C-alpha positions in Angstrom: 4.8 -36.1 0.5 4.5 -34.4 3.9 7.6 -33.7 6.1 7.7 -35.1 9.5 6.5 -32.7 12.3 9.3 -30.4 13.3 11.4 -31.4 10.3 11.9 -28.8 7.5 11.9 -30.1 3.9 15.2 -30.5 2.3 16.3 -29.1 -1.1 15.7 -32.6 -2.5 12.2 -32.7 -1.0 11.5 -29.3 -2.8 12.9 -30.6 -6.1 10.8 -33.8 -5.8 7.7 -31.8 -5.0 8.2 -29.3 -7.9 8.9 -32.2 -10.3 5.8 -34.0 -9.2 3.7 -30.9 -9.8 5.1 -30.4 -13.3 4.6 -34.1 -14.1 1.0 -33.9 -13.0 0.4 -30.9 -15.2 2.0 -32.5 -18.2 0.0 -35.7 -17.6 -3.2 -33.5 -17.8 -2.0 -32.0 -21.1 -1.1 -28.7 -19.4 1.9 -26.5 -19.5 4.1 -26.2 -16.4 5.7 -22.8 -15.8 8.1 -22.3 -13.0 11.3 -20.4 -12.3 14.1 -20.5 -9.8 15.9 -17.5 -8.3 18.9 -17.6 -10.5 21.0 -19.3 -13.2 23.2 -21.9 -11.8 25.6 -24.1 -13.8 24.1 -27.6 -14.1 20.7 -26.8 -12.8 17.8 -28.8 -14.2 14.1 -28.1 -14.0 10.9 -29.9 -15.2 9.2 -26.7 -16.3 8.4 -25.8 -19.9 9.2 -22.1 -19.7 12.0 -21.9 -17.1 14.8 -21.9 -19.6 13.6 -18.7 -21.2 13.4 -17.1 -17.8 16.9 -18.1 -17.0 18.2 -16.9 -20.4 16.5 -13.5 -19.8 18.1 -13.2 -16.3 21.6 -14.2 -17.3 21.9 -12.5 -20.7 22.9 -14.0 -24.0 26.1 -15.9 -22.9 25.9 -18.9 -20.7 26.9 -18.0 -17.2 26.3 -18.9 -13.6 25.4 -15.3 -12.6 22.4 -13.0 -12.9 23.0 -10.1 -15.3 24.3 -7.1 -13.3 21.4 -4.9 -14.4 18.9 -7.5 -13.1 20.8 -8.3 -9.8 19.1 -7.1 -6.6 22.5 -7.0 -4.9 22.7 -10.4 -3.3 23.6 -12.3 -6.5 20.7 -14.6 -6.0 17.5 -12.6 -6.6 16.4 -10.3 -9.4 15.5 -6.6 -8.9 12.4 -5.0 -10.4 13.9 -4.8 -13.9 14.7 -8.5 -13.7 11.2 -9.4 -12.5 9.7 -7.4 -15.4 12.0 -9.3 -17.9 10.8 -12.6 -16.4 7.2 -11.6 -16.7 7.8 -10.4 -20.3 9.3 -13.7 -21.2 6.0 -15.6 -20.6 3.7 -15.9 -23.6 0.3 -16.0 -21.9 -1.5 -17.0 -25.1 -1.4 -20.8 -24.5 -2.6 -20.4 -21.0 -6.2 -20.9 -20.0 -6.9 -18.1 -17.5 
């Protein structure tokens, strides 16, 4: 799906595109790994590993916030320690690199 010239994609367009990519990988028997910028109440993603990433960023209790020690300061993005925790959450063994 290409946006019209001069028209930026909407959040719904991005979600549709990401879901399509994940669906294509799953149809090919592959794993889909993706992550969003933060844990938000009610968010839903088609990726296989995203939940672990979100759990690492938000801590052990369900919350709608990034853990303070992983917060870059804007409440939306992780700092270097948060990025390392996300990278450490991925088990590369099932991936074909």
